[in-house]
N, C-alpha and C positions, 0 to 999 in steps of 0.2 A: 498196894495202891494207897497213896496218901489220903489222910482223913478228909482233906479239903474237898475231895472229889465225890460229890454225891452221886448215887446210882440214878437218881431222878434228874431229868433234864430241867434245869432252873436257869433260863437264859439271863434273867435280870442279874442274878448273882454272878454268873460266869462273866457276863459282859462288863459289869462294874469292876470286877477283879482284873481282868485283862486290860481294860482302859487305864486303871490306876497304874498297872505295871509299865504300860507303854509310856505314860507320862513320866514315871520315875526314871526310866532309862533313856528318855528323849528319843524314842525308837524311830521317829520319822524326820528327824533333823536332817537337813540337806548336807551331805558330806562334801568335803573337798574333792575335786576331780584330779586324780593322778594322770599324768600325761600318758596317753595311749590306753587308759583304762576304759572299759565299757561304761557308758553313762547315758541316761535318758531324762530329758525334760518333758514330762507329760502334762500338757496344759488342759485343765478343765475349763468349762465356761465360767464367765464372771457373772455371778448372780446380782440382779437388781436388789437393793435393799428395800424390799416390798412388804416386809412384815413377817413372812413365814416361809419355810422350806415346804415345797409341795411335792407330790409324788413324781412329777416330772424331773425335778432336781435329783430325787433319790435314784431314778433310773440312770440319769446321766453320770452322777458321781459314782454310782456302783460300778459302771463300766470302767470309768477311768481309774478308780481305786483298785479294782481287780487286776487291771493291767499293771499298775504301779507295784502292787504287792508281788505279782508274778515276776516282774523285772528285778525286784530286790532279792527275792528268793533265788534267783539265778546268778546273784552276785553283782549286778549292775548298780552303780551309784544312781540315785533317782532324785530328781527335783519334782515335787508334786505340790503345787500351791497355787493360790489365785488371789485376785484383788476384787473387792466388792465394787460393782458399778453403781456408785452412790448418787451421782448427779442425774439430772433430767426430770422429765415430767412425772413418771410414776411416783418418785419420792416427793415431788412437790405436791402432787394431788393428794397423796397420803397425809402429808402434813396439814394441808388445807382442811381435809376431812376431819382431822383431829384437833384442829385449832392450835397447833404448835409450830415452832420453827422447823424447817426442813433439817437443820443441823442436829437437833435434838431427836427428830424422828428417825433419821438414818442411823444415828448412834445406837438407839434402842433396838432397831431392826437388826443391825449387824451383831449386836450382842446376843439377841435371842436366836438368830439363825445360826450363829457360831455354836451355841449350846446344842441346838437340834443336830447339827452335823457331827459334833463331837459324840453325842450319844449314839449316833449311827456308826461310830467307829471308823470314820474315814481317816486315812493315813496322810492327811495334809500336813505340811510343815507350817504350823500356825504362826511361827515367829516371822514368817515372810508374808503373811496376809496383810492387806492394806485396804483403806477405803480411798476411792478416786476423789473424794471430796476433801481429803486432807490436803492442806496447803503444800506440804513437802512433795505430794504426789501430783497435784494439778499443775505444778510448775512444769511438769513434763508436757502437758498439753499446751501451755503457753510457749515453752521453748520450741515445740514442734511447729506451732503456728508461725512463729517468727522465722524459723529455718525455711519453711516451705514458702512463706511470704517473700523472703529475700531471693529465693530461687524462681519466683514467678509461678509457683504452683498453688498459692493461695492468692485470690484477687477479689476485688470489690465489684459487685454487679447488681443488677436488679432482677427481681423475681416476684412471683405472686405468692401471697400467703393468705390463709383464711383469717378473717378479721370480723370480730363482733363489735359493732359500733356501740351497743348498749353497755358492754363491759369494758370497752376501750382497750382491748387486748387481742393479741394474735392467739390463735388456737391451733393445737396439733390436730392431725386428721382424726385421731380417736376421740377428740372432744367435739367433733361435728356429727350430730345424729339427725339423719334425714334432712340435712341442710340447715339444721338449727343449732344454736349454741347449747352445749350440755348444761350450762349453768342457768341462763335466763330464758332459753327456748325462743330467742328471737332469731330472725333469718341471718345467715352468715354470708358475707361476700368475699370475693377475692380482691385484694388490693395490691398494688405494687409497693415493694419495700426495697431499699438498698440493703443488700446483704453480702456476707462473705461466702465465697465459693472455694471448693477444692477442685483444682484442675487435675483430673486423672487421665485425660486423653493421651498425654505423652507416654504413659506406661501401659495403657490398655493393650496395644499389640503384643507387648512382651508377655503380659499375663496370659494372652492367648497362646503364644508360641510355646510357652513353658508347660502348658497343660499336657502336651504329649510326654514330656519328661516325667511329670508327676504320675501319669498313668503308668508309665513303664516302670516306676519304682516299686509298684505292687502294694504300697502302703497308703495309698489314697483309695478309699472305697468308691464304688461307682456313684453312690448318692452324692458324695462330696464333689466328685468331678462334674456330675450333672448340674449341681448347684452353681458351679463356677461357669459352666457353659451358659446356663440360664441368665445369670447376672451379666455375663459378657454380652449376650445378645448378638452374637456374630451372624451376619448375613452375607452370604457369598453371592455375587452377581457380576455385572458388568457396568462400566460407566462410559459415557459419551460426551464429548465436548459439543456444545450446541452454540450456534450464533457466530457472528464475525468477531474478529479480534477487537478487544475493547468492550464488547458486550457479551463475551462468551460466558457460559454457565455450564458446569459439568454436572450432568444428571446421572443418577444411579437407578438400577432396577435389579431385582433378584431373578426376573424373568428374561434371561439372556436370549431366548428364542422368540420373544414377543414384543420387541421394541416397535415393530410395525403396527402394533395394536394401541400404542400410546395415544392418549386423547388429551392430555394436559400435563403440565409440569407443576410440581408442588415444591415450594421452598420453605425451610424451617425459619421461624422468626429469629432464630439464634444463628443463622447462617452468617458468616462473616461479611458477605456482600449483600445482605437483604436490603440495606438502605438504598443501594443503587437501583433496586428493582421497585421499591416503593417510592417512585419519584414524582407521583402526582399528589396534589394536596389531599385528595380523598383518600388515597392509599396510605399516605403518611398519617393521616388522622386516624384511620382504622387501626394501623399498626401501633400507634401510641395508645389508642384505646385498649387494644389487646394487651399491650405491655403494662398498662396501668391498672389492669384488673377489672375491666368493664364486663366481667363474667359473673353470672350466678353459678353456684356449684351444680345446678341442674343442667347447665349448658356443656357439661364435660363429656356427654356421651357422643359416640361417633356421628350420629345423625345430626347433632346440633353443634358440632365442633366449629369454631370460627374459620371462615374463609375470607381471605382478602383478595380481591380481584385487582391485579396490577394494571389491567387493560393493556397489557403487552403480550406479545407472542414470541415464540422461538420456532424455527422451522423443524419439522420432524426429520430426523436423520434418514428415515426410510423413503419418504416420497416428497418431503419439502413442504407439506401441508402445515399451516400454522397451528401451533399448540399453545393454548391459553396458559399463562404463567400466574399461579396463585401462591399465596402465602398462608400457611396453616401450621399450628402446633401439632397437628396429627402426625406430622413427619417425625418429631423428636422421639416419641415413645416407640416408634417402629424401626427407625434407621439412624437416629442421632441427628445432630445439627448439620444437615446436608440438603441436597436438592434431588428429587426423585421423579421418575416418570409415573404418571397416573395411568394404569392399565385396567380399565373396568372389567374386561373379559377375564382377567386372571385374579383379581383381588376384590374381596367383598367391600372393604372400606372405600376403595377406589370407585366401586360401583355405586355406593351411596353418594359419594361426592358428585359423580357424573350425573346422577339423577337430579341433584340439586342445581347442576348447571344446565339442565334440560337437554342433555344429549339424547339422541334417538334411543328409544327403548331397546332396540335390537343390539345396541352397542354396549349395554350395561348389564347384560345377562351372563354372569360367569359360567353358568351351566353350558352356554353355547361353545362350540369348538372355536378356538382362536381363528382358525382360517375362515370359518363362516362369518364370525363377527367382523373380521377385517375386510372381507371381500364383498359381502352382500351389498348390493346397490352401488358398487364401485364403477359400473359402466361395462363390465364384462357380460357377454351373452351367456345364456343359460348353459350352453353347450361347452363353454370354455372352462378349463380347470385352472384354478389358482395355484401358483407355486407355493411350496411349503413355507410356513412362517420362518423356519430357521434359515432357509435360503434368502428370504427377503431381508432378514436381520443381519446377515453377514455382509461384510465389506462396507460397513457404514462407520468405521472408525471406533468400534467398541473395543474395550480392553478389560481383562479381568480386574475385579475390584472387590474390596471388603468394606463393609460398614458395621458399626457396633452400636447397640442401643446403650451400652454403658457410657455415661457421659458425666461431665462436671455436675456437682450438686452443692446445695447450700449447706454450710456448716455452722451457721449462727442462728440463734433463736431469740425471740423477744420474751424471754423468761428470766426469772431472777435466780433460780437455783441451778447454777451451772458454772463452769470455769469462766472467770472474767477474760475477756479478749484483750490482750495487751497492746491496746491502741488508744492514743489520746488525740483529740482534735483541738489543734491550736487556735486560739481566738485571733491570733495574728495572721501571718502569711505561710505558716509552715504546713498547713493542711493536716492530713492524717499522719501521725508520727508513731512508729513503733516504739514500745517501751524498751529500753536497753536491757540486755540479758542479765546484767548484774543487779537490776532492780526487780527481778522476778523472785518470788511470785507476786503478782498483783493480787491482793487479798480480797476475798469476798467476805462482806459483813456476815457474821454468823447469827446475828439477831434479827434477820429478815423474817417477816411473817406474811407471806403472800396470802391473798384472799380470793384470787381468781379474777380480779379486775385489775386493769393497769399493769405497770412494771414497778414493783417496789424498789428495785435497784436504781431506776431512773429518778426516783423521788428522794434518794439519799444523797444530799448535798455533801456529806462528809465523804462519800465515795466518788461522786461525779466531779467535784472541783479539784483540780490538780494543776500542776505546772507542766509546761511543755519541755520535754527533755532536750529539745534542740535549741530553743532560744530562751528558755527560762520564763517566758511570759505565761499568763493565765491560759488554762486549757480545760477540756472536759474529757472525761474517760468515756470509752465506748460502753454503752449500757446493755447492748445485746450480749448474750453469753454463748459459749460454744456448745453445740449439741452434744449429747452424751455419746453419739456415734463417733464424734471426733476423739473423745476420750478413749474409746474402744480401740482406736488405731494403734495405741501403744500399751494397752493394758496387759499384754503378753510379755512385756519386757522387764518391768521392775522386780518381779520375783526372782529374776536371775542375779539380782544385786543383793549381797548380804545387808541386812538392816543397818549394820554399823557403818556401811559405806554410802548410805543413801543421801547424806547431806552434802556429799561432794558436788562441785560443779558438774553439770551434765556432760560437758565435753570430756572430763576426766572419767566419768562413769563408763563411758563407751569404750575406754581403754582397759577396763578391769579385766583380769584374766578369768574370774568367775563368770562374768557375763559372756565373754567370748567362748568359754568352754561349753556353756549350756545351749548356746544358740547354734543352729536353729533348733526349735522344739522338735523332738523326735516324733511326737504325736499330739494332735489336738483332738479332744473328744467333746462334742457339742451337739446341740439339737439341730435338726434339719433346717430350721429357720435362721441359721447363722451364716448362710451363704454370702450375704451382703457384707457382713463384718469381715469374714475371712478374705473375701475378694479385695476389699479396700485395704486390709492389713497387708495383703501382698503388694498392692500398689505402693503404699507408703514405704514398705521395706525397700523396694527398688529405688524409690526417690532418695532414701537416706543412704543407700548403697552408693549411688551416684554423687551425693553431696559429701560423703566421707565417713560419717559416724558408723555406718554398717557396711563399710567397704569389705569387711572380712566375710560377708555373705555374698560370694561372688554371683550366685544365680538370683539373688534378690528374693529368695523364698524364706518366709519366717517359719514354715512348718514343713518338715521332711515328710510327714504323713498326716492323714486326716481321717477321722471317722465321724459321720453325721448319723445320729439315731433319730428315729421318728418319735412323735409325741405319745403321751399316755392319754387314752380316751376312756370314756365310760358309756356303755351302750352305744358305741360308735360315734359319740359326740364329744367335742372338746370339753374338758373339765372347766367349770367356772362356778363361782359363788352364786351367780344369778340363776343357773340351772339347778343348783342344789345337789350336784354330783361330785363335789370335791372330796377327795380321800385325805384324811389327816394322818400324816406319817407318825406323829407323836402318839396317837391312839394305838396305831398298829404296833409300834415299838413297845409301848407299855404292856400290851396284851401278849404279843408273840416274841418279842425280842428283835434287836437290830439285825441279827444274822438271817433271821426268817425273812424280814422285809426286803433286805438287800438281795437275798437269794431269789425271792419271788420275782423281782423286777428283771433279773437275768434269765430266769428259767422260762418266763411266760412267752417270750418272743425274741426273735433275732433283732439286733439293734436297728436293722434296716427296715423293720416292719412296725407299724403302729401297734402299741400295746393296749389292747382293750381290757381294762382292768376288771378283775373279778376276784371275789374272796377265794375262789377255788385254788388259785395259784398259791396264795398265802397258806391255806390249810394244807395243801400238798407239801410245800416246803417245810412247814412246821412239823408235820408228821415225819418227813424224811429225816430232819435233824434230830428229832426225838429218838427215832430208831437208831440212828448212827451213835448217838451218845449212850443210850442205854445198852445197846448190843456191845459196844466197845467196853463199857464199864464191866458188864457181866463176863465177857470173855477174858478180860484182864484179871478179874477176881478169880476166875477158874484157873488161869494159868499160874497165878501166885499161890493158889491153894494146892496145886498139883505136887504130889511127892517127888523128891529127887529121883533121877533115873536109877533103877536097880542095876548094880554091877554084875548081877548073875547072868544066866544064860540069855543072850540076845533074843528078842521077840522078832519073828519074821515081819519085815516091812511089806504090807500089802497095799499101801496107799501112796507110794511114791509117785505113781503116774498122775494121781489127783493133785499132789503138791506141784508137780511140774506144770499141770494144766493151769493151776492158780497163778503160778509165776508167769506163764505166758499171757494170761488175762491182764495181769498187772503191768507187764512190759508193754503190751498193746495200749493199755489205758494211758500210761505215761506218754507214749508216742503220740497218740491221738489228741490228748488234752493239751499237750505242749504245742502241737500244731494249731489247735483251736485258739489257744491263747495268743500266739504270735500273730494270728489274723484278727484278734479281738472278736472272735465268734464265741461270745460268752454263753449264749443260749445252748450251743452244741457242747461246749465244755462242761457245763453244769449237768446236762443230761448224760454225758459220758461218765462223769463222776457218780451219778446215781446208778448207772448201769454197772459200774465196777462194784458198788456196795451189793447190788443184787448177786453178783457172781461170787463175792466173798461169802455171802450166806449160802449160796448154792454149793460152794465147796464143802462147808460144814455139813450140809444135808447129805451130800454124796458120801463123805467119809462115814458119817453116822450110820447111813443105810448099809455101807459096805462092811463095817466092823463093830458097829454099836457105840463107839465113842472115839474121841480124838486121842491119838498118841501124843507123846511129848513133841515129836517132830511135827505133827499136824498142828498142835496148839501153837508152836513156835512160828510156823508158816503163817497161821492165821493172824497172829500179832504183828508179824512183819507186814502183812497186806493191810491191816488196819492202820498201822503207823503211816504207811504210804498213802492211804486214803485220807488221813488227816492232813498230810502235806499237800495233797492235791486240792483239798477243800479250802486251803489257806486264803486264796484270793477272793473267795465267795462268802465264806462264813468264818472270818479270821478269828473271832473270839472262840468259838467251839473248837476250831482247828488247833489253835495254840494250847488250849487246855488239854486236849487229848494228846498232843505231842509231848507235853510235860508228863502227863499221866503215864505215857509209855516209856518213861525214864529218860527223857531227853532234856537238854538244857533250855530253860525257858527265858534266859537273859539275853539271848541273841536271836537274830532273824532265823525263823524256821527255813531250811534250805529246800529248794525244789528237787524232787527225787530224780535220780537217774537209774539206770539198769542195775548199778551196784547196790542200790537201796533194796533190792528184792532178795538179797541173800540174808538168812538169819545170822544174827551176831554170834 
């Protein structure tokens, strides 16, 4: 046994040595992909430059890193890298809190977080890491904005934003606390702002259709699929055309057997024909008031949601009775920008609205049977029976229909720390003019110092004043910036581009063989709160497929597989500095070592279950690794000290059956752990590794009980089993694993291979 290997488990020394060796041989550099060779792009989440890596990051990256190491060990070429999500409100607030520019703050955060991740031993290709706030990178956002704008998938519209009059600034939702501004504690109002929107409706139905294919692939876990269904918000039902030609309106309901119970019709204020229905001065005034934000935040609950009475009706398709037509934003969050039947007997929200319309009480009790609500007091005698609702609702022109809650959303923010929107407003007659692609990127001043009031970008004349690209006259730049959610739409792409190629024009980058080889990502591993990001990335991939740059992704799917893991909690509550229950990974690594911390996050719970953090998992895993190390070193020393086999009379072999049993245990372990790893069932895989170690020790106990000591054949079998154990530990405790692999006489300058059945035979 080499002198460098101490009998005592010293994780700090072991981990420093292995990490130095990995750096020296550039172990995780993304290889070139040979045609037809197996390869995997494993996409981790893009961390916000928020200051520190927390234990939730450790869980997420430990899952992804274990899978990446497993794939490399099996001979796959692997791309495992990420970009920091460096723009947006978290970074801006962090900079304000520390009185420095956001550019300086995110640079410091990225450097510190990189050091934390490197000490944890993650096998990222650091050469491919980037910050979304680098000009070379945010030109991707600007290019994407222009491409989607030209295709009609980005447009300018109006919408409500939270506004603090005292601070003269818009606020994000998290900056509004109980209806008050987080900074000055004055009341917050909703105001109307002209904003930029992303049109997703054109590709939402395809996102829906392809869910069946993703489920059939077997590599989208149920949590991921459920998140996509939730964001999609699919509602199946029927629709009916109401009213005469010229005044017709198509109304939808999910209650296909209860149209006869409809008591009113609701129209979304974003319905394309809403203006035609708000045709009285009072209705137009109310609609304008609604659009201009005449709402306090307290008015957003269902009982106080705005209702605009159009003073018009439509005939019920069941009996011709007039149905009042109302306009309300309550439609949007449930069914999208459409028109719907209000059916109080079937829907609690409709019942609340019916109560505000003073409909009879017996008609707004959802607990009543539909037949009773529909027919009570309708003129039938007590002895007459009403026909079933389904019978009354048939034959009225209804047809199957689908509505989606997923809809267009704002992508611009009145904040300074974000990607500049490549639009200028001509002082002449050109209006809003896109910046030509060859002039990208539009640079964001790096010496901005936001204070939480106003918009510093709008106050920078050196940024605002420019010339119109169309007529050459004076113009002003757009001072809204792109929301970081828009940046996230492409953050999965640039790591596929070798750093030396990233300065190319973007239309050339999309033709690179490297990029085309690595896409789609074989697996994305992220938190369960990433459903919106993945949904919108799927939307934009389909748009870019149709526009040409990603035409080689025929199904428009950026991720072949997806795993969403749940969060880490403490005592059942979300970890936060405010609650004082944050776990510092640096402290754990310093005390127990990176392998222990990584292993504990995988051992404690399945990815699909919340991990309620406790020290017991750390202690259990540290004890396990200590035992593996010290047991392996002791048995290796025993084997090396054993005298060479005597050529004299052979000793009768009485433990062959036990060696056979050990080989069977090892073979079964390889089979089961391989299956676990392919399914990213890290929790099960770790426990199966632990179970194998117990069986290896049990083998020695049985042999010793049988014949007093291990024979040369027994000792050799034990070393083979321990070598295999080291291989299986590689994805979870890579530092210790590689040290043991070397200690057992193997090459430490190459990737430790994943074991097969042939590994079980002694050399």
